[in-house]
N, C-alpha and C positions, 0 to 999 in steps of 0.2 A: 875800621873802628876796633878799639880794644877795651878791655875792662872785664869785670866779673859779673855773674848773675846776681841780682839782689837776693838776700837770704829772706825766705818766707818764714819769718819768726813772728811771734805774737805773744802778748802777756797772757798771764794765767787766767784772766777773767773769762766770762762767757763769750763765745765767739759772736753771737747775734746773727750768724748766717742763716738766711730764711729763703725759702722759695716763694715766688708770688707770680701772678700773671699766668696761671696755668692755661694751657692751650691744648686742644686736640686738633691735629691737622691744621695748625696755624689759626685756629678759631676758638673763641671763648665759648664754652658750654654749647656746642653745636647741637641743635635739635634736629636730627635726622640725617646722620652720616650713613653712607653706604659702603664704607671702607671695611674690609675684613681685617686689616692690620693697621689701624690708625696710629699716627705718631703722637705721643704724649709728651709735651714739652713744658719747660718752666724757665722763668728768669730768676736770678738771685739778687739779693741785696744783703748788705752787711754794714756794720757799724765802725769797723776798724780796718786798718791796712793789713794786707796779707791774709785776710780771712777768706780762704779759698776752699772750694769743695774737694773732698777726697773720694766720696763714695755716695751712691744713692740707693734708694729702694722704692719701687712702685708696686702698689697693690691695687687690684681691680675687683669689684664686687657689685652684685645687683643690690645687696642690702648694705646700706652705709655702715651698719654696725659691724659687719665683718671686716671692715678695714682696721678696726682696733687691734692692738697688739694681743695675741692669743686668739684673734678671729680666724675664720676659715674663708679667705677670699677666693674668688674664681681664679685669679692669677697673682703670683707673688714673685717678683724678680729675686728676692732675697737682697742682701747687701751686695752691691756691685761696685768694685773699686775702679773708679773711672773719673779722674778730676776734670776731664774735658767734656763731660756729658752735657748735652743740651736737652736731651729728651731720649725716649726709647720707643721702638716700634712694639705695639702690642703683640705678644707671642703666646698667648694663652689658649685655652679651649675656644672653639669657634664661637664667635659672637652671635646672638640670636637676633633676628629682626624685631623691630618695634619694641625695643627693650632699652630702659635707661640703666646705665652703668655709672657707679661712683668710682673715683680713683683717688689715691693718696700718694704723694711723693714725700719722701724723707730724705733729707740731705745731711751728711756728716761733713764737718770741716776738716781741713788737713791737720789742724792742731788745736787743742783747747776745747774740743767738744767730745761728747761720748763718755765712756766710763772714765772716771777719775778727774774729769774736768769740773771746775767749780765757778759759781757766779761770784760777784763781788761780796755777797752775803755768806759765801761758803757753801751754798746749796749745790747739788749736782746740776750740771749744765747738760741739757739733751740736745739732740739734733733738731734742725728746723723741719717743719712739716706744713703742708697745705693740702687742701682737698678740692676737688672739683667734680664735674660730671659730664658725660656726653650721652647722647641717646641715638640708637640706630633707627634707621627707616628700613627699607628693604635691603638687605645685605647683598653686595654684588650687584648682578643685573636685576634680581628680583623679579624677573619676568614670570616665573611659575606661581608667585604669591599674589600677583595682582588679580582682582576679581572684577574690576570696573571695565566698562567699555567707553570708547570715545563717542561723545554725543555732540550734537549741535542743534541749532534752530533750523528749521527747514529753509534751505537757502533760496527758495524761489523768491522772486522780486516782491517787495512790500509795496502795496499800492499807496500812492501819495494821498494826501487829504483832498476832500472834495473842494472844488472852487478855490484854488490857491490864490493867495493875493500876489500883487506884483512883487512885493518883497520876497515872498517865498519863491517865486520864479527865479529871482536874482540870485538866490542862495546857491553857491556852487558846492555841490557834495563831492565832487571829484570822482564821481562814479562809485562811491563807497556806500555800503549798506548800513542800516541801523545796527547798533550793537545788540547782540542777543541777550535776552535775560533767561536764565535757566533756574528752576526751583524744584525742590523735592520736600514734601511734608513727611514727617515720621513721628513716632511716639517713642519716648524714652522715660525710664524711670530709675532713679537711685544710681545714676551713673557716676563712678568714682574716677574715671580717667577716660579722656576723649582725645583722639588724635586724628587730625585731617591731613591727608596725603593728597596733593593736588597739582595738576599741571595743565597746560593748555598748548594747543597749536594756535598761537596768537598770544594774546595777553589776557589775564583773568583778574578779577577781584571777587573774593568769596566773603559771604556774610552768613553768620548763624544767628538766627532770630534778630536780624536786622543790625547786628554788631559786626564790624569788619574782623576777619581772622587775620592777625599779624599786621605788619606794617610794610611789607614788601611792595615796592612800585615797580611797574613794568615787568611783572613776573609772568613766566618763569625765567626771563632773560633771553639773550639771543645766543643761539647755537645754530649750526647747520642741521635743521630739523630732519634731514634725510639720514643723518649719522647719529644723532644724539639729541635727546629731549630731557631737559632738567624738570625735576619736581621738587616741591617744598613741603615741609612738615610743619604743622601748627598744633599748639596745645590750645584746645577749645574747650576744655573741661568747664571753665567758669562761665561759658556762654550757654550752657545747656540748661533746661528747666524740666521738671517733671511734667509729663503730658506731651502736648503737640509741640513739635520743633520744626523749623524750616531751615534747610540748607539752600543757599541761593548764590548764584554766581552771575557776573556780567562779563562778557567777553568782548574783545576788540581785535582788530586785524594784526596790529603790531608788526614785527619783522616777518611773521609768517606769511601773511597775505596782504599787507599793506604796502605803501611806497617806501622803497629802500634804494639808496644809491642814486646814481646820476645817468644811467643808461636809458635813453629815451625809448628804445625799442623793447626794453624790459624794465619798465619803471616800478612795477609792483608784482604782487603775486608770485614771488620767487619760489615759494615752497608749497603754497596751497591756495585755495581760492575763497575759503570762508573759515572762520575760526571754530575751534572745537574745545571741548572740555573733558578732562578725566579727573575723577575725584573718588576717594574712599574716606569715609568717616568711620573710625573704629571706636566702638563704645564699650567700655569695660565696666562691668558691675562689681558690687562688693563680693560676689562669689567667684570672681575671676573669669566669668564667661564674657565672651566678646561678640557683639553683633556688629554687623558692617552695613553701612548705608553707602552705596556705590552708584556712580553714573550708569544709567541704563535706560531702556525705553519708557520707564514709569515716570520719568521726569517730565515736567511741563515747561514749554518755552514760549516766549513772545518777544516784543521790542518795547522800549520805554522812551525816556526822554533823550537819551544819547542817540542823536540821528546819524552821526558818523564820528569816528575817532581814528586818527592816523598820526604816526609819529612825525611826519614831515608836514602834512597838510594842516593838522589841527583838529579840533574837536567842536561839535555843535550840540548843545542842549536846547531842545525845544520842550518847554515845560507843559505845552498843551498835550504832549504825548505821555507825560508822567504816569506811571502805573503805581500811584502811591499805595504803600503797604504790601507790595507784591513779595517782599523779602520777609514778611512777619506771619506768624501763625494767625489763622482766622481768615486769610485772604481768599476769596473766591476765584480759583483758577480754572474754572470750567471753560472759559472762553479762550484759554491758551491752548497751544497745539501740543501734541505729544513730541518728545524729543526724537530727533533722528539719530539712530545708531549708525556711525560710520564703520567702525571696526573695533576689534579688541586686541590690537597689536601692541604688546607691552615691551617688545625686545629693545627699543631704543631708549627706554626710560632710564635715567640715571639720577641719584640723588645729588642735589646741589653741593658743590664743594666750596663755594665761596658765600660771602654774605650778599644779600640782595641789594639792589638799588633802594635807597630810602629817601625820604624827605629829610635833609640833614641840616638845613638852616632856613630861617625866614628873615627877609630883609624888608624893612618898611620903606615906603616911598620917601625919596629925599625931597623931590619937588613934584608939583603938579602944575602944568602950564596949560591954560585954555588956549586952544587953537582954532576953535569954531564954536558955533552956538551950542553944539552938543558933542563936541570933540575936545579931548584933553590928551596931552603927552606926559607921561609919568617917567621920571628918572629915578631909578633904584640905586644909582651910585656905584653899581658893580656889574660887570659883565659876567654872566653866569648861565648855567643850564638849568632849566626848570620850567615853572609855570606860574601863573598869576592867580591869586585868590581875590575875589572881588565881591563885596557886599552891596547889594542892590535892594533898594527900597521901592515898592509899589510900581513894578514894571508891567505896563498895560498889556492885555492880551494881544499877542501878535507883534508887540514892539521888540525891537532887535538892539542888542548891545554887541558890538564887534571889538575884539581885542587882537590887535596886530603887534607883532614883536620885531624888534631890530637891535643890532649891536650899536648902531650909530645913527646920527642925525645928519641931515643934508644941510646945505647952506641956508635954507629957509626955515630950519627948525623942525622939519618934518622927519618922519622915519626914513632912513636910507636902507632900502631892501633889495637893491640890484644884486648884491652879493648873496642872496638867498638862492638864487637861480630859480629853480621850479618849486621850491619848498614854500607853501603859502604861509605857514607858521601863523595861522589865524584861528582864533577861537570865537565861537558865536553863542550867545545866550538869547533865547526867544522867550518872552514872558507869557504867563497866563493869568495875570491879574493878582497873583497872591502878594501879600504885603511886603514880605521879606524873603530874600533869596541869597544864598551864598553860592557863587558860581566858582567851582575849582575843577578844571578838567583832570581826569584820572588816567588817561591812556594816550597822552602825548606829552612831548617836552620840547622846549625851544631854547635857542641860544639868543640871549638878549640882555641888554642893559635897560632898554626903553620899551614902554608899552603905550600904544595909542589906543584910547578907550573912546569909541564912537557910539553915541546913542543915549548918552546921559547929559541932562542940562547942568547938573552940578556933580562934582566929584571931590570928595575930601581925601586927603592923604591917609586918614585913619581907615578908609574903606577899601584899600588895596594893598596887597603885600606880595612880594616875590618869594616863591618857595623853591629853594635850591635842591635839585635832586642829584644824587651820584651814588656809586657803589660805596657801600659802607666799609671803607678800609681805614681802620683805626689810626689816628694821627700819632706819629712816633717822634717826629723831629721838630726843632725850633732853632731859629737863627735870628741874631740881632747884631747890629754894629753901630758905630757912631755916625754913619752917613745915613740920614733918614731916606735919601733917595734909593740907596742900595736896599735898604729894608723894604721899601715899597716894591722894588723889583722883585724881591723874594716873595712878597704877597701876591704879585701878579703871577709868578710861577705856581704858587700854591693854587690859586683860583683857576689857572689853566688846567691843572691836574684834576681838581674837582669837577670841572665842567666837562672833562673828556674821559673820565673813567666812569662810564655809564654802561655796565654790563660787560662791555669790551672797551679797549683803549681806543678811542675814536680819534679822528683827525681834527674835527671841529664840530661844534654842536648846532650850528645855525643853518647850514645850507643842506642841499639835497645830496648828502654823501654820508657823513657820520660812520665811516668804515674803519675797521680795524687794521690800518696800515701797519705793516710790520717794522719798517725802517723807523717810522716816527716813534713807535714804542721802544725800540731798542736803543736809540740815542737818548731817550729821555728816562729810561728805566733807572740808571744810577741816581738821578735826582729824585724820582718818584719813590724809590725805595728808602731814601733818607727822610722824605716827608711823612711817609705813612707805611703801615705794614701791608704790603701788597702781595704777600706770599700766597694767600688763598685766591686772591683776584687773578694772579698770573697762573696759579695752578689750573684754574678753569680755562684761561685763554690759551694756555699751552696745548691743552686738549683740543681747542678749536683749531689751532695751528696744525696739529697732528691730523685732525679730520680733513683739513683742506689740502693735504699733500696730493700732488699729482701721481698718476699712476706709475710714472718713472722715478718716483721717490723725491721729487723736488718740492721745496717750500714755495708757497705762493706769495703774492704781494699783499693781500689782505686776508684776514681770517675773522669771522667765518667767511668761507668762499662764496663769491656772489657773481652771477652773470653780469657781463659788462665790464668787468675788470680782468685784465690779462692774468691768467693763471700762472704762467711761468715766472718764477721769482727773479726779480732784478737784483744785480749786485748791491749789497747793503740792505736790501729788503728781505730777500730769501735768507740772507745770512743771520737774520734775527733768529731763525730757528736753532742756531748754534750759540749765538751770544747771549740770548736771554737766559736759557737754563744755566749757563756757566755763571752768570752774575747772580742769579737767584741762589745757587748753591754757595757762592762765596759769601753772600749777605746772610743767609739763614741757616747754613750748615746742614741742610737736608739733602742727603745724597740722592733721594728719589728724584729730584729735579734732573740729575744727570742720568740715572739708570733708566728712567722712562724715556729720555730724549736721545740717549746715545745712538741707538740704531738709526734714527732719523738723521741725526748729525752726520754719521758716517755715510749714509745714503746721499745726502746733499753734497758732501765733499767729493764723493765718489762720482757723482753725476757731472760735476764740473770737470773732474780729471778725465772722465771718459770722453767727453766732447771737446776737450782742449788738451791733447796729448803733449803739446809743446809747453804747457803750463802757463800760457798767456791766455786769460779768459776773455775770449772774443765770441764764442759761440754758446748758445743757450743762456742768453742774458735777458730774455724777456723784453720788456718795454725799455729797459736800461735808462733809468732816471738820473744816473750819474750822482753828482752832488746837487740835489734838487734845490732850485730857486737861489742859486748862487749868483750874486751880481758880478758883472765883469767877465773876464776871460774864463771860459769853462775848463774844468780839468778834464784831460783826455779820458775817454771812457774806458780804455783798456788799462790805464793807470789805476783808476778807481776799482775796476773789477778784480785785477790781479792782486792789488793789495788786500781786498776783501777775501779773496781766495786764500791767500797765505794766512790771513788771520783765523778763518774758519778751520783750516787744517790744523793750525797750532792749538786752538781751543778744543778741538776734538780730541787731540793727543792729550791734553791736560785733563780733560774729563775722563778719558780712559785710564790715565794715571791714578786720578782720585778714586776710581772704582776698582783699582787693583788689576786692570786689564793691561799687563805690561807689553804683550806682543802687539796689541792694537795701538798702544801709545807709541811704540817704536815705529810702527808703520807710518803714522800720521805726523810724527816728528820729522822723519825722513822726507816725507812729502812736503811739509811746511819748509824745511830747509832748502829743498829743491826749488820751490816756488820763490822764496826770498832770493835765491841766487839768480833765477831767471829775471826777477823784478830788477835787480841791480844791473844785470847784463843788458836788459832790453830798454830800461827807461832812465838809467842814470849815467850821466857823463861828467867827467871831471877834467880840470886842467886844460881847458880850451879845446877839448876833444869835440870833434864835429863829424858824425858818421856820414854826412853827405860829402865829405872830402874837402870842404872849405873851412875857413876860419870861423870860429865861434866868437862873434863880437858881443854876445850877450852874457857870457859866462863871467860875471863880475865876482861871484862868491867862491869860485873854485869848484863848485858842484852845481849841476842843473838836473832837476828831475823833469822829464818830459812834460811840456805844458807850462812849466815854471809858474805854478799857481800855489797859493797858500794851502789849499786842501791836499795837493800832491805831497807836499813836505810833511804836512800834519799826519796823513795816513802812514807814510813811510817812517816817521819817528815814533808814532803811537804804537804801530805794530811791530817795531823792531826789524824793519826790512833792510836796513843798511848795514854794511860792515862797520866796525867800530872806528876805523880810521876815517870814515866819511861822515860820521854823525855830526861833528862840530861844524863842518862846512854846511851841512843841511840846516843846522839850527841858525847859523849866521844868515843864510840866504832867507829862511822863513822870516826872521826878524827884519831883514831888509825890506821884504814885500809888505809887511804889515806896517812898519814905519813910514815907508814911502806912500802908502795909501792913506795915512792920516795922523797918527796910527789908527788903522781900522781894519776890520775883517772884510774879506771877499769870499766868504764861505757860505755853503748852503746847509741843508740838513745834516749831511754826513761829516762835514768839516767842522761845524760850529761847536759840537759836543767835545771835540778834541783840542780846541784852540787854547783855552786856559790851562788845562791839565798838562798839555805838551810844553807850553812855554814855561810853566812852573817846574816841571820835571828836569828841564835842561837849563835851569839857572836863570830864566828870564820872567820871574814873577812880576818884576816891575812893568814889563810889557803887558802881562795879563791884567794887572791893576789899570793900566792906562786904557786897555779896551773896555774894562768893566765900567769905568767912570766917563767914557766918551758920551757926549750928548748930542752929536750930529748924526745924520744918516750916513752909513749904517751903524747902529749901536743899540744896545739894550735900553738905554735911557732916553733915546729920542722919542719913542712912543709915550713915555712917562711925562715928558715935557708938555705933551699935548693931551694929557688926561687919561692915558690907557690905564686900565685896571687889570688886564690880562696881557700875555704875551701874543704878539701878532704873528701871523703866518709868514709874512713878508717883512723884511727890514724896513721897506718903504711903502707899506700898505696904504698910507696916506701921507702927503707932504703938503705944506702950504703952497708950494709952486705948482704942483701937478694935481692936487687933490687926491681922490681915490684911484688906486691902481685898477687893473682890469677886474671887473666883478666876477668873472668866470673862475677866479682862484685867488680869493682875497678875504681870508677870515681875520677877525680881530680877537680870536680866542683859540689858540693853537699852541701846543706845548713844545713843539720841537725845538725852536730857538730858546726856550726856557731851560734847556739842558745846561746852561751855566749855573743852575742852581746847586748842582752837586759840588762845584768848586767853591761856592760860597761856604759850604759846610767844611769841606776837607782842605781847602786852600786858604781862604781868608781867615776862617776861625781856627783851622788847623786840626780838625777832628777826622781821623782816617784810620784804616787799618793797613798793616804792612801787606805788600804784595803777596807774600806767602801764607797769609792768614785766612782762615775760614770762620765765619760766624764771630768775627771781632775778637778772636782769641788773643791776637797780638796787635794792640793799637799803635798807631803812629800819630804822635801829636806834634804838629810843626806849623805854627801860625806863620802867615805871610802878611804882615801888617800893612805894607805899602804906606800910604800916608794917613791911614785910619788911626784913630786913637783908642778904639776898643772894638772888640767883637766876641761873640759867644755862639756856641752851638751845642745842643743837647739831642742825644739820640737813644731811644729805648731799643737796644740791640737784643738779640735772641739770648744773650748771657745776662743782660741787665742794663742799667742806664749808664751810658758814657757821656761825659760832659766836659767841655772846655770853655774857659772864660779868660780873656787877656785884656790888659789895659796898659796905656802908656801915659805916665803923668810924672812931672817934676824930675825928669831924667832917670826914672825908674820904669823898668818893663816888669809887670806882675803878671803871672800866669797861674790860674787855678785849674785843676782837672779832677775829674772822678773817673776811676778805672773800676768796672764791675768785677765782682768775685769771679775767680777762674780765669781772668785775663791779666796781661801785663801791658806795658807801654813803652815805647821809645819816645822820649820827650826832647824836642829841640828848643832850647831856651835861646831866643835871638839876643845875642850879645857878642861883642868882640873882646869882652873882658871876663873870661870864665872865672877868674878869681873872685869876681863880684857876686857870683850866684849864691844865694841862700835858699833853703827850703824850710819853710815854717820858721823862719828866723834863725836857723842854725846851718852849719856846714851840711851839705847834701850827703845823705847816707848815715846820719847820726842814729837812725833807729834800725839800720840794716835792710830797709826797704827800698833804698835808692843807690844805684851804682853808676859811676861814671863810665861812659863808653868812649867818648872822644871829645876833644876841644878842637872845633873847626874854626875857620876864619870868622864866620858869622854866627856860629852856634856852639853852645856847650850841650852835649848829647847825653842823655841819661837813660837808664832803664829802671822803671819802677814797677812794683807789685801792685796788686788791686788796692783800692782805697782812694782817699782824697789827699790832694797835695797843693801847696802854694810855693811857687817858685818866684824869686825876685832876682833881678840883675841890673846892672847898669845899661841904660837904653842907648845902645850904639848902633841900632838899625840904621842902615844908610838913608832910607827914605824918611824925611822928617815929617812929623804929624802936622797937619794943617786944620783949621777950623772947618767943620762940616756945617753946611747950611742946607735947608731944604731946596730941592730944585724948583727954579722959577718957571712957572708955566708961561707959555708964549702963545699969543694968538688964540684962536678958537680951534677946537678939535672935534672930530666927528663923535668921540665918546663923551665930550663935554668936560667941564672942570670938576675934578673930584673933590 
């Protein structure tokens, strides 16, 4: 390419450059951070082109008044000249525990702001400013500051009711005990500030005077409780009253002592045998004095209506056992037992670094179908993870309502539950005669689209609602295009992400597994990070990955680590410990992702090298899943493993480079080059070469990678494993394999994420589009033809000819194959960043229209909003884009007639913000500064647009008609 940099000029009016979306450690106003040096970050917005930042200033203070000019803040960076700044690590005096800090960022523009700048009215123009806050919990490990003890209900068996009915005998409680209730009454007067710090070995819900504290679900979240236990902070000031108050909690087994995973010899109680609570309520009066109400032996405990609650099995509420009013002042708790103190070990407690699971959406019933005298099947129209809220009128004493969940229906219209394996996914309500009841479980969740309600003679759609639960990761991306079916595919990808980001990135929400598989997460991360801000979510999970590492330094296959799953990381699975930090760094520009991970990245690569001195990875491969669930001929395992070895060595080198560790970078670059050479020597043959001494009759493309599978070529091309003179032959052979298959993919979890990007990168975007819009098995759109609302685990999870695949491994809500979502954004819509860019500093806008007539993508990057929209109409290609302040972009305008290109109706570059870089056969390439632009050109894209029609649904499908 050739050309000059665009001039960053601007007219003399006010710049309008302004910071917004302020964040502390990738969270908005976090209540209860434990970081000693949090990252304070901001996004930027501006009204005009070239309005870029030149400098910033950050001030931090306990008193917001001290942030004003002339004030005396706790910490003041002063003006820092840094046009690339995305944020700054706090470097002031040590932060105090349990303290709110206010902070302000001021941003100066590169020109037209500050002294001497004027608005349109002639007034002086000032820099942009914004203010936010964060609050500390216990700083660092906080262990010396905690006063509370871990307490629980006496775990001795609870006797059953006298003379149980036949129905009660039939109730399967799965060996689970009733959920403990714990309460403490106390007196308070004139409290001006109240903070509750709480955790559980298990799950908790806390109430103060009967009102729930916060909205976290399934708290405190899943970690390896032998290594780390999270706690949350709640502002409960408004819930206090003068006089008697009651702090009350309900506990459940959760991941701590409930059923987790699929190992029948270790089905539950992986970390403990009964749930426990730890809490401190800090009450501050007007005089500044603080009193503490902490969990200890003075608490009273009992059981109530929740007779069992389990993440996999479900939840049972028996209203005959309800202890009405137990969480309120005035309740007579003399019949309750004293709490049992288990220990006062605070060493593993850490403040949460991510947002919790929350109830994020409610879906009304789409249809209610009677299937029996007292049985109905409800279709919510969307496969999701969550629970059902059911309104029940006049349920007689002892009468039972059972709610079963499933992703699919069988041929008879009943629930298909075989693929749940041992997960019962059943919630039960037993009445006590009260006239009105709202039944909504609080300590379980299920993967479902359908619910069967058994026990009610009548059921109205207005009486039942699906509540979707997932980790609160703010949505940052949007995609649209002219093909409604492709848009539906993107919605399926989004719902797969929502359903499986539940404290950890799970594999699927419906069966007895729901584990944090590393490979699934690493192949989907590029898509996940476009859809939502997952920085805090993955910050937490990377700590789970670190906690799970083996004594030899290896990454595992799942995190948190769990008995019954092989610890030794498989190729592509363990490599996630390298791939994920690198991608997060490139996306969010936070070097801590690399600095925290680099020692483990090095240890992982060194482990592979130590056990495979010839650099072919065949030892220490764990269960070696290869290209999991790939149809057709499997890719040789040593090909997959050695390609992953080379890639991890290369990314470790790049991580060291980014951190300025040059010697380390050189070491791993040399290793990566050596592994690439071995890969070519061992697995690649050309020109009819046959290492067995005979003629190679299958070498039709001039190059064959051992196994001759699509995934083999995709790995080699994506990871740059081939010499330059062999790349074209590999691309041709890959295209032949795809075209001869349909065109269709024969890839599994590792290959599918690479298919469209690799084809696109090597000039075959046409073939990527053909795969995208294929509607037969295997394809992304085949499930949609049969009513899918999420991405399936298998390409052929169900077919009209064979019905359901083996239920032992067949989810209809799994995100791995949904990794195509990233290419919809950066390929179809064309919104991407250059390979050398970090934090979207240098965008690359390069639409691949195919036969579509329009597409758009929007992304709230760490710098600000980036957006692309294009349209083909009446022989004109129109391209709109927005580049955030502080960024620039390479723009590829698709046309074979560069002379036809106009920007905002004029010759490109008329205002100094656009520079021509190159005129290529199918593109005119420009570099633009920040701002908004509108390019038009003669529509000479080779693929002609065709009308887009909604996909026709065929037959009946297990998910039903959407």
